[in-house]
MARMI-979622 format. One record per residue (C-alpha): residue in three letters; x, y, z. Coordinates in steps of 0.5 Angstrom, whole numbers, plus 500, padded with zeros to 3 digits. Layout:
BEGIN
alaXYZ;...
***
This chain:
BEGIN
unk041865061;unk037861065;unk039858072;unk039851070;unk044852064;unk049856069;unk049850074;unk049845068;unk056848066;unk059849073;unk057842074;unk060839068;unk066843070;unk066840077;unk066833073;unk071834069;unk076836075;unk074829077;unk076825071;unk083824072;unk083822080;unk077817078;unk081814072;unk087814076;unk084810082;unk084803077;unk091804075;unk097800079;unk100806081;unk102810088;unk097816088;unk099818095;unk105816100;unk100813105;unk096808101;unk101802102;unk101804110;unk093803109;unk094797105;unk098793110;unk093795116;unk087792112;unk091786111;unk093785118;unk085786120;unk083781114;unk088776118;unk085777124;unk091780127;unk091785133;unk093792130;unk095795137;unk099789140;unk105793143;unk106799146;unk111802141;unk114798135;unk116799128;unk109799125;unk105803129;unk097804127;unk095811130;unk088811126;unk082807129;unk081800126;unk074801123;unk076802116;unk081797116;unk076792118;unk071794113;unk076794107;unk080788110;unk073784110;unk071786104;unk077784100;unk076777102;unk070778097;unk072783092;unk080783092;unk085788092;unk084792098;unk088798095;unk083799090;unk077798095;unk080804099;unk080808093;unk073807091;unk071808098;unk074814098;unk072817091;unk064815093;unk065818100;unk067825096;unk061824092;unk057823098;unk060829102;unk058833096;unk051831096;unk051832103;unk053839102;unk048840097;unk043837102;unk045842108;unk044848103;unk037845101;unk035844108;unk037851110;unk035855103;unk029850101;unk032851094;unk035846089;unk039851085;unk044854091;unk044847093;unk047844087;unk052850086;unk054848093;unk055841091;unk059842085;unk063847088;unk065842093;unk067837088;unk071842084;unk075845090;unk077838093;unk080836086;unk083843084;unk086844091;unk088837094;unk088832088;unk093827091;unk087826096;unk082824091;unk081817090;unk087815095;unk086809099;unk086813106;unk080813111;unk079820112;unk074821106;unk071815108;unk069818115;unk067825112;unk060823110;unk058821117;unk060827120;unk056831115;unk050826116;unk050828123;unk050836121;unk044835116;unk040831122;unk042836127;unk039842122;unk032838122;unk032839129;unk035835135;unk028835139;unk028828142;unk033824145;unk033819139;unk035825135;unk040827139;unk043820140;unk043819133;unk047825132;unk052823137;unk052816134;unk054818127;unk060823130;unk063817134;unk062812128;unk066817124;unk071818129;unk072810129;unk074811122;unk078818123;unk079820130;unk081828129;unk075830125;unk073835131;unk069841127;unk062838126;unk062835134;unk065842136;unk060846132;unk054842135;unk056842142;unk057850142;unk050851138;unk046846143;unk050850149;unk047856146;unk040853145;unk039848151;unk043846157;unk039840158;unk040838150;unk047839151;unk048835157;unk044829153;unk049830147;unk055829152;unk052823155;unk050820149;unk057822146;unk061819152;unk057813152;unk058811145;unk066813145;unk067809151;unk064803148;unk068805142;unk074805146;unk073798149;unk071795142;unk078798139;unk082795145;unk078788145;unk079787138;unk085791136;unk089790142;unk091793149;unk095799146;unk090802142;unk090809146;unk097809146;unk098808139;unk093813137;unk096818141;unk103817138;unk108823139;unk109827133;unk113833131;unk109839131;unk111847130;unk105852131;unk109857127;unk109852121;unk102851122;unk101859121;unk106859115;unk103853111;unk096855112;unk097862110;unk101859103;unk095854102;unk090859103;unk093864098;unk089861092;unk082861096;unk082868098;unk075869095;unk071863098;unk075864105;unk073872105;unk066870103;unk066865108;unk069869114;unk064875112;unk058871112;unk060867118;unk061873122;unk054876120;unk050870121;unk053868127;unk047871131;unk042868127;unk039861130;unk038858123;unk045859120;unk049859127;unk051852126;unk054853119;unk058859122;unk060855128;unk062849123;unk066854119;unk070857125;unk071851128;unk074847122;unk078853120;unk082853127;unk082846128;unk085845121;unk090851122;unk092847129;unk093840126;unk097843120;unk103844124;unk104836125;unk109833121;unk106829115;unk100833115;unk098836108;unk091839105;unk087834109;unk087838115;unk083843112;unk078838109;unk072840114;unk074847112;unk073846105;unk066842106;unk064848111;unk066853105;unk062849100;unk056850104;unk057857105;unk058858098;unk051855096;unk048859102;unk051866099;unk049864092;unk042864095;unk043871098;unk046874092;unk040871088;unk035873093;unk038880092;unk038880085;unk030879085;unk029884090;unk032889086;unk029887080;unk035885076;unk035881070;unk038874068;unk044877067;unk045879074;unk044872076;unk050870072;unk055874076;unk055871083;unk056864081;unk061865076;unk065870081;unk064865087;unk066859082;unk072863079;unk076861085;unk076853084;unk077854077;unk083858079;unk085853083;unk084847078;unk088851073;unk094852078;unk094844080;unk099839076;unk093836073;unk090841069;unk092838063;unk087832064;unk088828057;unk096829058;unk096826065;unk091820063;unk096818057;unk101818062;unk098813066;unk100807062;unk107808063;unk107810070;unk103803071;unk109800067;unk114803071;unk111801078;unk110794076;unk117793074;unk119796080;unk114791084;unk117785080;unk124787081;unk123787089;unk119781089;unk125777085;unk130779090;unk130774096;unk129776103;unk125782107;unk125789104;unk125796107;unk121801103;unk119808103;unk114807098;unk110802102;unk105800097;unk111798093;unk113793098;unk106791099;unk105789092;unk111785092;unk109781097;unk114783102;unk112783110;unk111789114;unk117790118;unk118798118;unk114804117;unk118810115;unk114816118;unk112813124;unk118809126;unk122816125;unk117820129;unk118814135;unk126815134;unk125822135;unk121822141;unk126816144;unk120811144;unk124807139;unk132806138;unk134806131;unk140802132;unk136796132;unk134797124;unk141800123;unk144793126;unk139789121;unk142793115;unk149792117;unk148785117;unk144785111;unk138782113;unk134786107;unk134784100;unk133791098;unk131798101;unk127803097;unk128810098;unk125816093;unk131819092;unk139817094;unk140817101;unk146822101;unk141827097;unk136827102;unk135833106;unk137832114;unk133831118;unk128827114;unk121825116;unk122818114;unk128816116;unk133817122;unk140820120;unk143813123;unk139809118;unk140813112;unk148813113;unk147805114;unk144804108;unk149808104;unk155804108;unk152797107;unk148798101;unk149800093;unk144803088;unk141797083;unk136801080;unk135809080;unk130814077;unk127821079;unk122818084;unk125811086;unk132808088;unk133801090;unk139799094;unk142792094;unk147789099;unk154791097;unk159786097;unk163784103;unk169786100;unk167793098;unk164794106;unk171793108;unk174798103;unk169803105;unk171802113;
***
């Protein structure tokens, strides 16, 4: 079987995995919990209001401002910032896969392994992290800038202009998502090995661009940019190790291949940067996994590194088959063996039955819009665990459940402020994903005091398996419960 037929089949499967998240992006449903948070921040930026005006508050913004201003500005012309964010995320994933292919092509001078690496990348993201594909969130938007810097570095960082360009791309990406560190770490260590002069220039340019970025974010976004960016978060290193072992269970084949390849190529100056990128992304991903609220997105750099290595490994396997005089049948084995891992992850994913999930989208949209309509019909502000519901119902942004809870935990905010407002029934509605007394304590999205206050002063008006809406209890009922 010719190589192009093999690659065409694998690319077709990768595109199949992309169908559902690509279609879902256009529906009025919640793809991921963070979507409403990002929509509110883009709305704030579009209204020319500061994102970092206060040190600690109930609507903390612990991301850099660039993506919010980009989406907020574009929303003036193109409409819904949620749809804009989803489309940018989808396009950014595709661009990231293209950069994976271009990096493999630059290192191997062959298109076959490059196309394989890009196809592997797309299927890996759609199979392992489908809830992050087509999600309104800045992280995927940032990755192409870091990959572009890595690709540029592989072309040779011989001049000040190239070194400055690489540093600029990394800092630009960091202004979208600030903790994507593996590519800059890899370039730093590779330059350190190659030339102390070059690494000094890279650091100088990076510091200058980073300083300018901090100044701009502070000037435009508000005086507490750094404070909010470094907002405390619950962390457990033991949890990081346990979850990482579990999360990589279905990725044993590419993980082992990547580990062996990276150790083997660590001393090869041509491939060393990819080895460093893999190790940096693996260690940084595991380290960040211990943070509360962190999911598969902490591994995204490692997914990209593994995809590059899968393309490079296929090139080695095909070269070995040719040198041993093996026929076309032997060339079929390596890509299928490597690619089987992402087929396995997609089969295990909840979205493997693409037609079924596509057929459910209209009903999910109807349900979501009914919840939005109910919230919109109730007078007064609201608290929503699903911030997207509050956003689409036109409610003001007053309470960020996750970040607010973290700040209460670290004693930066006092939950009694919200408890008092609940007791005074200032909120026309309060939405949670589950009934408050069935939520396991402690919860990452609501302090215990707030959950108890909701149960005491509010009653369930609407309920389904994933959305519970509370309204104020009659005053007489409060008296009876006291």
